[in-house]
N, C-alpha and C positions, 0 to 999 in steps of 0.2 A: 625592292617591291616594282610590281612589274602592273602595266595598264596596258588593257584585251579593249578590242573595238567588237562587237558583234556582230559583222558586215549583212549580214540577213532583218537587222534591224534598221540599217539602211533604204531608202526609197532608191528607186531598181529607175536608174539610167542607160539609155540607151544609147551605144556607141555607135556611130552613121561609122559603113564603112568606108566612101567617101565622103570626105568634107564638101559640103558647095562652096562654089571658087575659091579652089584651090589646083591647081593643074601644075602635075607633078613635073614637067617641062619644066616648066615658069621659072623664070632667072629669080635668084633670091637680095638683095639687097643690104649691102651691110652695113643701111640707117634702120633693117625692118630686125637686123639681127644682135645691130647692137642694141637696140631700145628692147629686145625680147630680153639679152641678157642683163641690162642696165636693171629691169623688171623682176626678174628671179634674184638676184640678186639685192634690191630690195626686200621682195618679199622672205631672201635666207632669211635678211637683219632682223627682220623682224617676227620672224620664224624662230631666232635667236631669243632675243628680248622677251619673249610671249616664253622661252620653257625657262629664262633665268626668275622672273617676276615671282610663275609657277612654285619651280627649287624653292623664292625664298619663302612663297606662301604654306609649304610645305613643312619648312623649315621649322617657322614660327610658330604653326600649328601642332608640330612634333615637339618641339619644346614645351608651348602651354601644357600640351598632354601629361609629359613625364614631371613638370611641375604638380600638378594637378593628383597623379595617380601618388607622388613623395606624400604631398597634404593628408596624403585618404591612409596609406602608410601608416602614414607616424599618430593620424588619429585613429584609426585602428590599434595601432602599438597600446596606445596611452589605454584604450578602449579594455584592453586586454588584463591589462596589469591593471586597472581601477575593477576591475571584476571577479580577476583571481585575488587581490586582497577582501575584497568584500566575503568571497566564499573563503578564503583563509577565515577572518573574522564567524563569519555564520558558522563555518565548520566547527569554532574552538570553543561558541558558545554551545550547539548541539552539542557536545560533545561533553562540556560540562553541566548539562539539563537530562541527559541520558544516562549518567554515573545513577543509581537511586541509591535513594538515603536509606539508611539503615535504621529505622524504627528504638529506639529506647531498649527496649523485651533484646535485639539483636544485634544490638551493641559492641563490639571488640576492650571494649574501654573496663579494666578493669573492676570488680564489686567485689571488695572485701569483706561483704554483707553478704552474699547470694551464694551457694556451694551446691552440686551437685553431688544427691544423696543416691 
């Protein structure tokens, strides 16, 4: 499974050529670097936690859907079996009704009193 984001739907944000207040030659203190590194690490931890939470939610949804699909398949199989039995019974009834009953004159039972001359 893969998720894609349509970047054309995101609001456009301009990126300035030169960030105001930042000078390329300005010395960067170790405290700023450490603070930014700690912030990045914190953001990574938050991202990992959210990723795990999303994966767990997806797994729960998948399990629920799998169980629902299995239940629906079982219900469908029972319904098909019931309809098959009903159709078999109806076929037997229709087969009995469709055989024409012979009238007495067409009966094949022997009649000793009747002869063809």
